[in-house]
N, C-alpha and C positions, 0 to 999 in steps of 0.2 A: 286439835289433833296434834299429836306429838311431833310429827314430821311436816307440819304445815309450811315451814320455810322451804323445805325441799320440794314439796308438792307444788307450791306456788312458783318456785324457780323453774321447774320442769314445764309447767303450763305456759309461763311467760316466754320461755325459750321456743316452744312450739308455735305459739301465736304471734309473738312479737319480734322474733328473729327475722332476718332477711329471708325472703322467699320469692318464688316465681308466682305463687298463688296469693290472692289477696288475703289479708288477715281475716276479713269477714267470712270468707269461705272456710279457712282453716278452723275458725271458731265454730261455725255451723256444723262442720264435720265432727269436731271434738264433742260438741254438745249433743249431737244426735247419737253418737256412740256411747255417750254417758247416760243417755235416756232422759235428758232434760229439755231438749228442744228439737224441733225439726224445721230446718231452713235450708236443707241441702238440695241442690238442683236435682231434678228427677233422674238425669242420666248417671248420677253418682250414687243414688240411694242403695241400690242392690250391692254395689261394690263396698260401700262404707259398712253396710250391715254385715256383709260376709267377713270383712276384716274384724269387725267388732265382736262378732259372735262365734265365727268358725274360721279363723285366719288360715288354718291349714287347708281349707277348701278353695283358696284363691288359686286360679289357674293362669297359665300363660295366655289363654284366650281372653280371660277377664281383662288383663293388662292390655292386650292387643286391641280390644274393643275400646278402651279408654284412649289409647293412642290414635285409633281410627277416628274417634270423636274430636280429636284435636288437642288432647292433653299431652303435655311434654313428659318425658321421663322424670324430670325434676318435680313437676307438678303432681304426678302420680305418687312419687315418693312422699311428698309433703302431705298429701291427702291420706296416705297409708299411715304415716306417723301420727297424724292428728287423730285418726280413727282408733289406732292402737292405744294411744295415751288416754283418750276419752274412755275407752272400754276399761282400761286398767284403773283409772280413777273411780269409775263406777263400782268396780269389783272391790277396790280398797274401801270405799265408803260403806258398801253393803257388809263387808267382812267386819269392819269396825263396829257397825251397828249391831251385828249379831253378837259380837263379844260383849256389848253393853246390854244385851238381852232384849233389844228392840225387835219388833215384828217387821217383816219385810213389807215393802209398799204393795 
């Protein structure tokens, strides 16, 4: 991929940077949003799927529910970023495949 260095740098920053959530959780969220793996805890799956597929539908109530479940604001932010980046990478990969004339999965 032409921008592989930038793509890798972004993913490394999201997963490897300092955070309040464990790297394994951020990785699972990113991979679920990218459609490659599902290891996200059940209490986060609906939120992650909403961010990945219909981010504009995330409500204050969704965030409040995560806070009530014990997630900090920083943790919610990190989960949100990981889901958004995972979804973006999936869309980029599918778009590049379409340009190459490949059939969707």
